[in-house]
N, C-alpha and C positions, 0 to 999 in steps of 0.2 A: 456388347461393349468390348473394347479391344483388350482390356486387361483381364487375365484369366484367374480362375480359382487358385487361391493360395500364392499368387504372385506377390513379390515384394517390390514396392515402388519407392525408390529413393529420390528425394527432391533436394536439389542443391542450388546454392546461389549466395546472394549477399544479404543485407539487412531485411530486404523485402521478404525473403524466404525465412530468415532466422526468427525474428520477432519474439525473442525470449525462449527459444527452444531449449531443451535439456542438454547438458554436456556429460560425457563426450558424444553421446548419440541421442538424437531427438526422437525417442520412442519410449513408450511406457506410460506410467501413471503421472498424475499431478501436473497437468498442462505441459507434458513433455514435448508436444508438437508446436509450441509457441501459440501466439494468438492471431496469426495471419492466414493467408490463403491455404497453406498446407493443412492447418487444422480444419479449415472449412471443407477442403477436399476429402480429408479422412472421415469427417463426420457424415458427409453426404454419401460417400461410398459405403460406410458402415450401415446407415439406415436404409439405403436404397438397394444395396446388394449384400445383405448380411450372409447369404449363402456362399458367397465367393471368398469371404475371410481374407480380403486383400490387406496386406501388411504395408503400412506407410511409415517412412522414416524421413525425418527432417535433418538435413545436414547443411543448412544455411549458416553463413557466418558474416556478421555485420562488418561492413567496411571492405569486403573482398573485391578485388579486381581479378582478372584472369591470372595474374601473377600469383596471388595468394591461393587461388584455386589449384594451380599447378603444384604448389608446395604440399598441399594436403590431398592430392588426388589418389595416391596409393592407399592411404589409411581411410579416407572418407568416402571413396567410391569403389575402387577395385577390391579392397579387402572386405567390403560390405556384401559383395556377391549378390547383387540384386538382379531381378529379371527385367525390371523397367527402371529407366533413369530419366529424370526431368531436370533440365538445366535452364536457369534464368540468371544471366550474369551480363554486366555491361554498364549498368547505371553509374557505378563509381569510376569505371574506366573513362567515361565521358565527363562526369562531374568534376573530377580532379583537374581537368583542363580549364574549368571555369572558376572553381572556388579556390584553387591553388595555381593560378596562371603562371607564376614565376618559378614554380618547382617542376621544372621540365622532367626531372627524373621520375616523377610520379605520374606522368602522362602515358597512357596506353593508347597508342595510335592504331589506326585501322589495321595496318599490316601485322603488328604484333598481336592484336586481338584475334584476328582470323587465324594466324599461324599457331597460336597457343591453343585455341579451341580445336583446330584440326589435329594437333598432336595429342591432346587429351582424349578427344572422341575416338581417335584411331586406336588408342590403347584398349578401349573398353567396348567399342561397338560390336565386335564379333561375338562377345559373350552375352549380349543382351537380346531379349525377346523384342523389346521396344524401346525407342528413344524419343523423347519429347524435347524440342528446342523452343524456348519461349523468348520473344524479343525483350530487350530492355525498353523502357518507356520514359516519357516525361509528361507529366499531367499539365500540358500547355497546348491549347487548341491552335495557337498561331504557329503555323509551320515555318514561318519566316524567323521566328525567335531563334537566336544563335544556338542555344543548347538543344532545343527541340530539333532543329535541322541536323545537328551533329548526331543526335540520338537516332534519328531516322536512318542515317548512314550505317550505324552499327546494327540496327534492326535488319537492314538489307543483307548484311553479312549472315545473320542468323537464317534468313530465308534461303540464302544460297547454300549454307551448310546443311539445312534440312533436306534439300534436294540431293546433295552429294552423299549424305549418309543415310538416306531412306528413313528420315525421321518425321514424326508428326510435328507440324509447324503450328505454333500458337502466336498470333499477332496480338500481344497484350496492348500495344499502342492503339491499334484499331478499336479494341474493346473499350479502352479509356475514352477514346475520341467519341464513341457513341454516347457515352454518358455525358460528356462535355457539351454535347449539343443542347442539353437541358439544364446543366448546372455549371456554376463557376468552379474553377479548379480548386479554390479554397474549400469547397464543400467536400472534396475527396481527400485532400492532403494539404496541410499547412505550408509545406515547403515544395509542393508539386512533385514530390518523390515518395515520401513515406505515407502510404494511404491509411485512411480510417477503415472501419469495417465495411463500408460500402465499396471502397476502392478494392479491398482485399476480396470481397465477394465478386467483384467484376473480374478479377484475375482468375478466381476459382471457377467461375462460370465459363470463361473462355477455355480454360484447361479441360474441364469436364465435357464441354461440347466437342472438343477436338478428339477425345477418346470415345465418343459415341455413348456417353452417359445418358440414361433415360430415367426420369423420375417414376 
């Protein structure tokens, strides 16, 4: 597996990462990791690789776009001094264009999205052992749907940045699409964004597969 003994893995993002994690740092006792994919990843790492003692930290924050991520990058990423960093951001950057169409000031367009991520990753990449970049997703199988089509454009930016920064690429949209071949989107998420445990396990499985996890 790619993550080594005693490595610290920090996972950051929006509500899909947050899912009720502890504040100020999502680590420790009493469901500190939230109830989403981060907690599933931690549990599977603990039970399958106990000898590695991998430390997992959840720094997701509900509602975040790349703008909010930038505001807390120093305290929530750089100051945490992790060996591994996983980023999944972009759903709100796209969603605000659809659920708040008149509030243009809240819209994060592709150029700002890419430029901000380049700035943030550039600050931390030299100090990391490993970087994982995960696409945003929309749990909608019709690729002609307006929000799904826009989300795919943001996912393409993540693929591009993974190559640029020698990061592990996780296509969470592709993972969701595989499940959607058999189930309706409502089976995974009531709003096609916030997944239930099956949706979170889909994300966790995609992440673990990318880091060469073996049961």
